[in-house]
Short mmCIF file of the C-alpha atoms (twelve columns), coordinates in Angstrom:
data_MODEL
# 
_entry.id   MODEL 
# 
loop_
_atom_site.group_PDB 
_atom_site.id 
_atom_site.type_symbol 
_atom_site.label_atom_id 
_atom_site.label_alt_id 
_atom_site.label_comp_id 
_atom_site.label_asym_id 
_atom_site.label_seq_id 
_atom_site.Cartn_x 
_atom_site.Cartn_y 
_atom_site.Cartn_z 
_atom_site.pdbx_PDB_model_num 
ATOM 1   C CA . MET A 1   -92.839 -160.044 1.500   1 
ATOM 2   C CA . GLN A 2   -89.448 -159.039 0.277   1 
ATOM 3   C CA . GLN A 3   -86.817 -158.938 2.810   1 
ATOM 4   C CA . CYS A 4   -84.794 -156.015 2.563   1 
ATOM 5   C CA . ARG A 5   -80.810 -155.098 3.531   1 
ATOM 6   C CA . PRO A 6   -80.642 -152.057 6.082   1 
ATOM 7   C CA . PHE A 7   -78.385 -149.313 5.225   1 
ATOM 8   C CA . SER A 8   -74.565 -150.448 6.080   1 
ATOM 9   C CA . TYR A 9   -71.201 -149.340 6.089   1 
ATOM 10  C CA . ILE A 10  -69.266 -152.304 4.502   1 
ATOM 11  C CA . LEU A 11  -66.629 -151.447 1.971   1 
ATOM 12  C CA . ALA A 12  -67.441 -152.379 -1.524  1 
ATOM 13  C CA . GLY A 13  -67.219 -151.515 -5.315  1 
ATOM 14  C CA . LEU A 14  -66.614 -148.390 -7.231  1 
ATOM 15  C CA . GLY A 15  -69.918 -147.106 -7.099  1 
ATOM 16  C CA . LEU A 16  -69.847 -150.803 -8.591  1 
ATOM 17  C CA . LEU A 17  -66.715 -150.651 -10.588 1 
ATOM 18  C CA . VAL A 18  -64.496 -152.376 -8.268  1 
ATOM 19  C CA . GLN A 19  -66.606 -154.982 -7.244  1 
ATOM 20  C CA . VAL A 20  -68.387 -155.896 -10.487 1 
ATOM 21  C CA . ALA A 21  -64.954 -155.475 -12.135 1 
ATOM 22  C CA . ARG A 22  -63.455 -158.127 -10.144 1 
ATOM 23  C CA . GLY A 23  -65.757 -160.633 -10.191 1 
ATOM 24  C CA . PHE A 24  -65.579 -160.210 -14.202 1 
ATOM 25  C CA . GLN A 25  -62.158 -160.396 -14.045 1 
ATOM 26  C CA . ALA A 26  -62.320 -163.239 -11.950 1 
ATOM 27  C CA . LEU A 27  -64.269 -165.036 -14.815 1 
ATOM 28  C CA . GLY A 28  -61.705 -164.199 -17.533 1 
ATOM 29  C CA . ILE A 29  -63.808 -161.194 -18.437 1 
ATOM 30  C CA . GLY A 30  -62.406 -157.518 -18.995 1 
ATOM 31  C CA . PRO A 31  -59.676 -155.570 -20.002 1 
ATOM 32  C CA . THR A 32  -56.926 -158.452 -19.410 1 
ATOM 33  C CA . ASN A 33  -58.914 -160.392 -22.156 1 
ATOM 34  C CA . ARG A 34  -58.652 -157.957 -24.730 1 
ATOM 35  C CA . PRO A 35  -56.816 -158.561 -27.716 1 
ATOM 36  C CA . VAL A 36  -54.628 -155.522 -28.397 1 
ATOM 37  C CA . GLY A 37  -56.602 -153.442 -31.289 1 
ATOM 38  C CA . SER A 38  -59.738 -155.089 -30.710 1 
ATOM 39  C CA . PRO A 39  -62.930 -152.680 -30.751 1 
ATOM 40  C CA . TYR A 40  -62.856 -153.074 -27.056 1 
ATOM 41  C CA . SER A 41  -59.447 -152.360 -26.102 1 
ATOM 42  C CA . ARG A 42  -58.533 -148.949 -24.352 1 
ATOM 43  C CA . PRO A 43  -55.397 -147.261 -25.900 1 
ATOM 44  C CA . GLN A 44  -53.860 -144.452 -23.845 1 
ATOM 45  C CA . ALA A 45  -54.689 -140.843 -25.148 1 
ATOM 46  C CA . SER A 46  -52.319 -139.561 -27.231 1 
ATOM 47  C CA . TYR A 47  -53.049 -135.758 -25.861 1 
ATOM 48  C CA . ARG A 48  -51.363 -137.124 -22.462 1 
ATOM 49  C CA . THR A 49  -47.704 -135.532 -22.482 1 
ATOM 50  C CA . LEU A 50  -47.712 -133.913 -19.194 1 
ATOM 51  C CA . SER A 51  -44.871 -135.524 -16.840 1 
ATOM 52  C CA . TYR A 52  -43.031 -134.535 -13.735 1 
ATOM 53  C CA . PRO A 53  -39.471 -135.222 -12.531 1 
ATOM 54  C CA . GLY A 54  -38.730 -137.358 -9.448  1 
ATOM 55  C CA . TYR A 55  -41.699 -140.138 -10.414 1 
ATOM 56  C CA . GLU A 56  -39.139 -142.461 -10.853 1 
ATOM 57  C CA . ARG A 57  -37.966 -142.562 -7.667  1 
ATOM 58  C CA . CYS A 58  -41.553 -143.432 -6.316  1 
ATOM 59  C CA . GLN A 59  -42.959 -146.802 -5.164  1 
ATOM 60  C CA . TYR A 60  -45.627 -146.422 -8.003  1 
ATOM 61  C CA . GLY A 61  -49.159 -146.462 -6.721  1 
ATOM 62  C CA . VAL A 62  -48.187 -148.373 -3.463  1 
ATOM 63  C CA . ASN A 63  -48.495 -145.387 -0.760  1 
ATOM 64  C CA . VAL A 64  -52.128 -144.383 -1.256  1 
ATOM 65  C CA . PRO A 65  -53.715 -144.357 2.137   1 
ATOM 66  C CA . ASN A 66  -56.871 -146.111 3.137   1 
ATOM 67  C CA . ILE A 67  -58.467 -142.971 3.731   1 
ATOM 68  C CA . ILE A 68  -58.114 -139.634 1.538   1 
ATOM 69  C CA . ARG A 69  -59.267 -136.413 2.825   1 
ATOM 70  C CA . GLY A 70  -61.589 -135.076 0.353   1 
ATOM 71  C CA . GLN A 71  -63.096 -131.574 -0.542  1 
ATOM 72  C CA . LEU A 72  -66.916 -130.942 -1.246  1 
ATOM 73  C CA . THR A 73  -67.549 -127.416 0.206   1 
ATOM 74  C CA . ASN A 74  -70.896 -127.130 -2.016  1 
ATOM 75  C CA . VAL A 75  -72.629 -130.322 -1.997  1 
ATOM 76  C CA . GLU A 76  -75.799 -129.067 -4.005  1 
ATOM 77  C CA . ASP A 77  -73.427 -127.916 -6.728  1 
ATOM 78  C CA . LEU A 78  -72.248 -131.352 -7.413  1 
ATOM 79  C CA . MET A 79  -75.776 -132.482 -8.262  1 
ATOM 80  C CA . GLY A 80  -76.968 -133.802 -11.687 1 
ATOM 81  C CA . ILE A 81  -75.703 -135.982 -14.530 1 
ATOM 82  C CA . TRP A 82  -72.000 -136.653 -14.831 1 
ATOM 83  C CA . TYR A 83  -70.158 -139.181 -17.121 1 
ATOM 84  C CA . GLY A 84  -67.309 -141.436 -16.900 1 
ATOM 85  C CA . ALA A 85  -64.143 -140.352 -18.609 1 
ATOM 86  C CA . LEU A 86  -61.224 -142.186 -16.986 1 
ATOM 87  C CA . ALA A 87  -60.159 -144.877 -14.529 1 
ATOM 88  C CA . TYR A 88  -57.126 -146.485 -12.687 1 
ATOM 89  C CA . PRO A 89  -56.106 -149.072 -12.588 1 
ATOM 90  C CA . ASP A 90  -56.847 -150.788 -16.050 1 
ATOM 91  C CA . TYR A 91  -58.968 -153.922 -14.427 1 
ATOM 92  C CA . ALA A 92  -61.717 -151.675 -13.469 1 
ATOM 93  C CA . VAL A 93  -62.105 -150.608 -17.242 1 
ATOM 94  C CA . ILE A 94  -65.106 -153.156 -18.248 1 
ATOM 95  C CA . THR A 95  -67.898 -150.454 -19.225 1 
ATOM 96  C CA . GLU A 96  -69.219 -148.288 -22.193 1 
ATOM 97  C CA . ASN A 97  -71.401 -145.391 -21.690 1 
ATOM 98  C CA . TYR A 98  -71.097 -144.846 -18.100 1 
ATOM 99  C CA . GLN A 99  -73.408 -142.181 -16.742 1 
ATOM 100 C CA . THR A 100 -74.436 -141.445 -13.084 1 
ATOM 101 C CA . GLU A 101 -76.823 -138.946 -11.581 1 
ATOM 102 C CA . PHE A 102 -76.567 -137.428 -8.216  1 
ATOM 103 C CA . VAL A 103 -79.705 -135.821 -6.807  1 
ATOM 104 C CA . SER A 104 -80.001 -134.229 -3.097  1 
ATOM 105 C CA . TYR A 105 -83.204 -134.809 -1.036  1 
ATOM 106 C CA . GLY A 106 -81.641 -132.166 1.910   1 
ATOM 107 C CA . LYS A 107 -79.613 -131.941 4.999   1 
ATOM 108 C CA . THR A 108 -79.414 -134.763 7.559   1 
ATOM 109 C CA . HIS A 109 -76.755 -136.325 9.586   1 
ATOM 110 C CA . LEU A 110 -74.726 -139.800 9.363   1 
ATOM 111 C CA . PRO A 111 -76.739 -142.465 11.083  1 
ATOM 112 C CA . GLY A 112 -75.857 -142.383 14.645  1 
ATOM 113 C CA . THR A 113 -73.668 -139.627 14.598  1 
ATOM 114 C CA . ASN A 114 -73.812 -135.704 14.792  1 
ATOM 115 C CA . THR A 115 -71.537 -135.555 11.663  1 
ATOM 116 C CA . PRO A 116 -73.561 -133.121 8.904   1 
ATOM 117 C CA . ALA A 117 -74.302 -134.953 5.824   1 
ATOM 118 C CA . TYR A 118 -76.983 -134.546 2.571   1 
ATOM 119 C CA . ALA A 119 -79.174 -137.636 1.706   1 
ATOM 120 C CA . VAL A 120 -78.282 -138.015 -1.834  1 
ATOM 121 C CA . SER A 121 -79.445 -140.487 -4.366  1 
ATOM 122 C CA . ARG A 122 -77.103 -142.101 -6.983  1 
ATOM 123 C CA . THR A 123 -78.268 -143.822 -10.322 1 
ATOM 124 C CA . GLU A 124 -75.637 -145.430 -12.429 1 
ATOM 125 C CA . SER A 125 -75.940 -147.188 -16.102 1 
ATOM 126 C CA . TYR A 126 -73.507 -148.308 -18.344 1 
ATOM 127 C CA . PHE A 127 -72.819 -151.580 -20.925 1 
ATOM 128 C CA . ASN A 128 -70.838 -154.406 -19.626 1 
ATOM 129 C CA . VAL A 129 -68.182 -155.373 -22.256 1 
ATOM 130 C CA . THR A 130 -65.948 -158.409 -22.744 1 
ATOM 131 C CA . SER A 131 -63.014 -158.739 -24.948 1 
ATOM 132 C CA . THR A 132 -65.388 -158.776 -28.029 1 
ATOM 133 C CA . SER A 133 -68.935 -157.787 -27.426 1 
ATOM 134 C CA . ILE A 134 -71.463 -156.106 -25.107 1 
ATOM 135 C CA . THR A 135 -72.904 -158.419 -22.797 1 
ATOM 136 C CA . GLY A 136 -75.700 -156.137 -21.596 1 
ATOM 137 C CA . CYS A 137 -76.607 -152.897 -19.181 1 
ATOM 138 C CA . ILE A 138 -75.684 -152.522 -15.724 1 
ATOM 139 C CA . ASP A 139 -77.986 -150.565 -13.570 1 
ATOM 140 C CA . SER A 140 -77.419 -149.167 -10.106 1 
ATOM 141 C CA . PHE A 141 -79.742 -147.317 -7.415  1 
ATOM 142 C CA . ALA A 142 -77.717 -146.159 -4.421  1 
ATOM 143 C CA . ALA A 143 -78.897 -144.696 -1.363  1 
ATOM 144 C CA . THR A 144 -76.270 -142.413 -0.139  1 
ATOM 145 C CA . TYR A 145 -74.757 -139.883 2.582   1 
ATOM 146 C CA . VAL A 146 -72.522 -137.280 1.355   1 
ATOM 147 C CA . THR A 147 -70.551 -135.264 3.656   1 
ATOM 148 C CA . VAL A 148 -68.421 -131.638 3.159   1 
ATOM 149 C CA . ASP A 149 -65.031 -134.050 3.414   1 
ATOM 150 C CA . GLY A 150 -65.825 -135.706 0.232   1 
ATOM 151 C CA . ARG A 151 -67.199 -138.924 1.634   1 
ATOM 152 C CA . GLN A 152 -70.136 -140.472 -0.259  1 
ATOM 153 C CA . ILE A 153 -71.279 -143.628 1.840   1 
ATOM 154 C CA . GLY A 154 -74.293 -145.894 0.763   1 
ATOM 155 C CA . THR A 155 -75.964 -148.763 0.017   1 
ATOM 156 C CA . ALA A 156 -76.036 -149.609 -3.753  1 
ATOM 157 C CA . TYR A 157 -78.545 -152.281 -5.701  1 
ATOM 158 C CA . VAL A 158 -76.983 -153.518 -8.883  1 
ATOM 159 C CA . LEU A 159 -79.319 -154.683 -11.609 1 
ATOM 160 C CA . GLY A 160 -77.920 -156.549 -14.862 1 
ATOM 161 C CA . THR A 161 -75.594 -159.007 -13.262 1 
ATOM 162 C CA . ASP A 162 -77.690 -161.925 -13.887 1 
ATOM 163 C CA . PRO A 163 -78.400 -162.078 -17.711 1 
ATOM 164 C CA . ALA A 164 -80.895 -165.070 -17.078 1 
ATOM 165 C CA . ASP A 165 -83.045 -162.943 -14.884 1 
ATOM 166 C CA . PRO A 166 -82.712 -159.041 -15.668 1 
ATOM 167 C CA . THR A 167 -84.876 -158.342 -12.400 1 
ATOM 168 C CA . SER A 168 -82.281 -159.839 -10.194 1 
ATOM 169 C CA . TYR A 169 -79.928 -157.713 -8.412  1 
ATOM 170 C CA . ILE A 170 -76.956 -157.929 -5.976  1 
ATOM 171 C CA . VAL A 171 -76.631 -155.315 -2.859  1 
ATOM 172 C CA . VAL A 172 -73.107 -153.442 -2.294  1 
ATOM 173 C CA . SER A 173 -71.969 -151.137 0.210   1 
ATOM 174 C CA . THR A 174 -69.947 -148.469 -0.930  1 
ATOM 175 C CA . GLU A 175 -67.732 -145.637 0.405   1 
ATOM 176 C CA . LEU A 176 -66.474 -143.214 -2.208  1 
ATOM 177 C CA . ILE A 177 -64.228 -140.024 -1.533  1 
ATOM 178 C CA . ILE A 178 -64.248 -136.846 -3.733  1 
ATOM 179 C CA . VAL A 179 -60.889 -136.067 -4.144  1 
ATOM 180 C CA . TYR A 180 -61.232 -132.971 -6.315  1 
ATOM 181 C CA . THR A 181 -64.001 -131.321 -8.132  1 
ATOM 182 C CA . ASP A 182 -64.568 -127.854 -9.849  1 
ATOM 183 C CA . TYR A 183 -68.290 -128.841 -9.745  1 
ATOM 184 C CA . GLY A 184 -68.692 -127.864 -13.849 1 
ATOM 185 C CA . THR A 185 -66.008 -129.812 -15.670 1 
ATOM 186 C CA . MET A 186 -64.447 -132.849 -13.796 1 
ATOM 187 C CA . CYS A 187 -64.889 -134.881 -10.561 1 
ATOM 188 C CA . LEU A 188 -61.855 -137.256 -9.300  1 
ATOM 189 C CA . ILE A 189 -62.940 -139.854 -7.008  1 
ATOM 190 C CA . TYR A 190 -61.165 -142.525 -5.097  1 
ATOM 191 C CA . GLN A 191 -62.351 -145.613 -3.341  1 
ATOM 192 C CA . CYS A 192 -60.058 -148.428 -1.477  1 
ATOM 193 C CA . GLY A 193 -61.292 -151.649 -2.977  1 
ATOM 194 C CA . GLN A 194 -59.486 -153.391 -0.103  1 
ATOM 195 C CA . ARG A 195 -57.700 -151.834 3.063   1 
ATOM 196 C CA . ASN A 196 -55.093 -152.782 4.596   1 
ATOM 197 C CA . GLU A 197 -55.248 -151.807 8.526   1 
ATOM 198 C CA . ASP A 198 -51.499 -152.941 9.424   1 
ATOM 199 C CA . SER A 199 -49.949 -150.637 6.941   1 
ATOM 200 C CA . GLY A 200 -52.513 -148.179 6.918   1 
ATOM 201 C CA . HIS A 201 -52.056 -148.358 2.817   1 
ATOM 202 C CA . CYS A 202 -54.956 -149.478 0.569   1 
ATOM 203 C CA . ASP A 203 -54.196 -152.911 -1.113  1 
ATOM 204 C CA . SER A 204 -56.362 -151.854 -4.168  1 
ATOM 205 C CA . PRO A 205 -56.500 -148.277 -4.855  1 
ATOM 206 C CA . LEU A 206 -59.185 -147.211 -7.603  1 
ATOM 207 C CA . PHE A 207 -59.259 -143.512 -9.033  1 
ATOM 208 C CA . TYR A 208 -61.701 -142.498 -11.785 1 
ATOM 209 C CA . VAL A 209 -62.686 -139.319 -13.493 1 
ATOM 210 C CA . LEU A 210 -66.332 -138.072 -14.040 1 
ATOM 211 C CA . THR A 211 -66.736 -135.146 -16.105 1 
ATOM 212 C CA . LYS A 212 -69.980 -133.169 -17.128 1 
ATOM 213 C CA . THR A 213 -69.351 -133.256 -20.649 1 
ATOM 214 C CA . ARG A 214 -69.507 -136.703 -22.538 1 
ATOM 215 C CA . PRO A 215 -66.170 -138.127 -22.969 1 
ATOM 216 C CA . ASP A 216 -66.319 -138.319 -26.842 1 
ATOM 217 C CA . GLN A 217 -66.900 -134.116 -26.711 1 
ATOM 218 C CA . LEU A 218 -64.284 -133.345 -24.569 1 
ATOM 219 C CA . THR A 219 -62.213 -130.722 -26.095 1 
ATOM 220 C CA . ARG A 220 -57.906 -130.891 -26.259 1 
ATOM 221 C CA . LYS A 221 -58.157 -128.044 -23.696 1 
ATOM 222 C CA . THR A 222 -60.300 -129.749 -21.148 1 
ATOM 223 C CA . LYS A 223 -58.352 -132.934 -21.420 1 
ATOM 224 C CA . GLU A 224 -55.194 -131.272 -20.844 1 
ATOM 225 C CA . TYR A 225 -56.818 -129.467 -17.760 1 
ATOM 226 C CA . ILE A 226 -58.015 -132.862 -16.306 1 
ATOM 227 C CA . ASP A 227 -54.715 -134.235 -16.635 1 
ATOM 228 C CA . THR A 228 -53.181 -131.318 -15.160 1 
ATOM 229 C CA . VAL A 229 -55.424 -132.089 -12.073 1 
ATOM 230 C CA . ILE A 230 -54.649 -135.663 -11.993 1 
ATOM 231 C CA . ASN A 231 -50.822 -135.173 -11.721 1 
ATOM 232 C CA . GLY A 232 -51.121 -132.544 -9.294  1 
ATOM 233 C CA . GLU A 233 -53.576 -134.599 -6.733  1 
ATOM 234 C CA . LEU A 234 -52.027 -137.864 -7.385  1 
ATOM 235 C CA . ARG A 235 -48.639 -136.980 -7.537  1 
ATOM 236 C CA . PRO A 236 -48.119 -137.845 -3.290  1 
ATOM 237 C CA . TYR A 237 -49.048 -141.550 -4.822  1 
ATOM 238 C CA . CYS A 238 -46.864 -141.778 -7.833  1 
ATOM 239 C CA . ILE A 239 -49.826 -141.779 -10.024 1 
ATOM 240 C CA . ARG A 240 -50.134 -139.730 -13.220 1 
ATOM 241 C CA . ALA A 241 -52.741 -139.026 -15.672 1 
ATOM 242 C CA . THR A 242 -50.957 -141.447 -18.256 1 
ATOM 243 C CA . ASP A 243 -51.745 -144.188 -15.907 1 
ATOM 244 C CA . PHE A 244 -55.387 -143.777 -16.515 1 
ATOM 245 C CA . THR A 245 -57.295 -145.496 -19.141 1 
ATOM 246 C CA . GLU A 246 -60.005 -143.959 -21.024 1 
ATOM 247 C CA . LEU A 247 -63.715 -145.245 -20.811 1 
ATOM 248 C CA . THR A 248 -65.625 -145.273 -24.209 1 
ATOM 249 C CA . TRP A 249 -68.730 -143.260 -25.057 1 
ATOM 250 C CA . ASN A 250 -69.804 -145.487 -28.224 1 
ATOM 251 C CA . THR A 251 -72.229 -143.406 -30.299 1 
ATOM 252 C CA . ALA A 252 -73.128 -146.751 -32.116 1 
ATOM 253 C CA . HIS A 253 -75.066 -148.096 -29.397 1 
ATOM 254 C CA . ALA A 254 -78.172 -146.732 -27.836 1 
ATOM 255 C CA . ALA A 255 -78.879 -145.968 -24.248 1 
ATOM 256 C CA . CYS A 256 -79.418 -148.315 -21.755 1 
ATOM 257 C CA . PRO A 257 -83.326 -148.699 -21.329 1 
ATOM 258 C CA . ALA A 258 -84.594 -147.176 -18.389 1 
ATOM 259 C CA . ALA A 259 -84.299 -149.903 -15.438 1 
ATOM 260 C CA . THR A 260 -87.097 -149.918 -12.626 1 
ATOM 261 C CA . ALA A 261 -85.750 -149.374 -9.381  1 
ATOM 262 C CA . PRO A 262 -86.130 -152.393 -6.768  1 
ATOM 263 C CA . ASP A 263 -88.403 -152.094 -3.844  1 
ATOM 264 C CA . CYS A 264 -86.235 -152.543 -1.284  1 
ATOM 265 C CA . TYR A 265 -84.095 -149.400 -2.484  1 
ATOM 266 C CA . ILE A 266 -87.145 -147.172 -2.944  1 
ATOM 267 C CA . GLN A 267 -87.841 -148.129 0.959   1 
ATOM 268 C CA . LEU A 268 -84.168 -147.463 1.676   1 
ATOM 269 C CA . MET A 269 -84.282 -144.040 0.151   1 
ATOM 270 C CA . ASP A 270 -87.432 -142.937 1.526   1 
ATOM 271 C CA . SER A 271 -86.206 -143.693 5.329   1 
ATOM 272 C CA . ILE A 272 -83.219 -141.359 4.288   1 
ATOM 273 C CA . LYS A 273 -85.472 -138.756 3.147   1 
ATOM 274 C CA . ASP A 274 -87.253 -138.884 6.461   1 
ATOM 275 C CA . THR A 275 -84.200 -137.740 8.436   1 
ATOM 276 C CA . VAL A 276 -84.000 -134.835 6.306   1 
ATOM 277 C CA . THR A 277 -84.002 -131.741 8.518   1 
ATOM 278 C CA . TYR A 278 -85.072 -129.028 5.721   1 
# 
């Protein structure tokens, strides 16, 4: 019988992107490997023209706390399908056609605490890309708890990391913070890839933007609105909209085929559902 890893709080991955991106980058695969002008390079968007005085006096991106207090007053309104539109920093951008779906199963509590939370499943799929080609699909199934202060804590089962064995998976634990969402247009998410407990500041901060509309279908007005939100929310950390890189939605490729969730994920999600109070 398959041995399943229990739920844990260990930090890892952007959903998965931090963990997986670092692994591929260590192998020389990823955005640092992309020749300028290649089909998989990520030019900065020409519409990003917003700027504020004072950024030049900042310590660029080094004063991001380990934990940022988020906001998610209406957890149920976050549910549904979202698309990856932007990411910071560039090393996390090894994806195309990133899509995620949140499904709520009701109210519960964080394990071992009295902190109210929602039991939420999060599925992700995207194409993994190198400097020259797509290497395959990555699928993730995450069993999570979501709180009204924007935290999403869970365990994810990631398929597609071993091209020689499509059924194999890795298990990572995730903690994401929803810094801002308007529930209908965008969601700004933070993850600390490497906490520094001595300084209290994150040594590897990651931000990314999800949108309810596919990135290739966003209007100029919506893009400008998203940039305004980024500039306002992340100004204390000297990070601007122009520091983000666009994630690609490539219509030339068919969607990743539906993946089968691992039995361990199903067991874990069922155990979390059993704690739901309504």
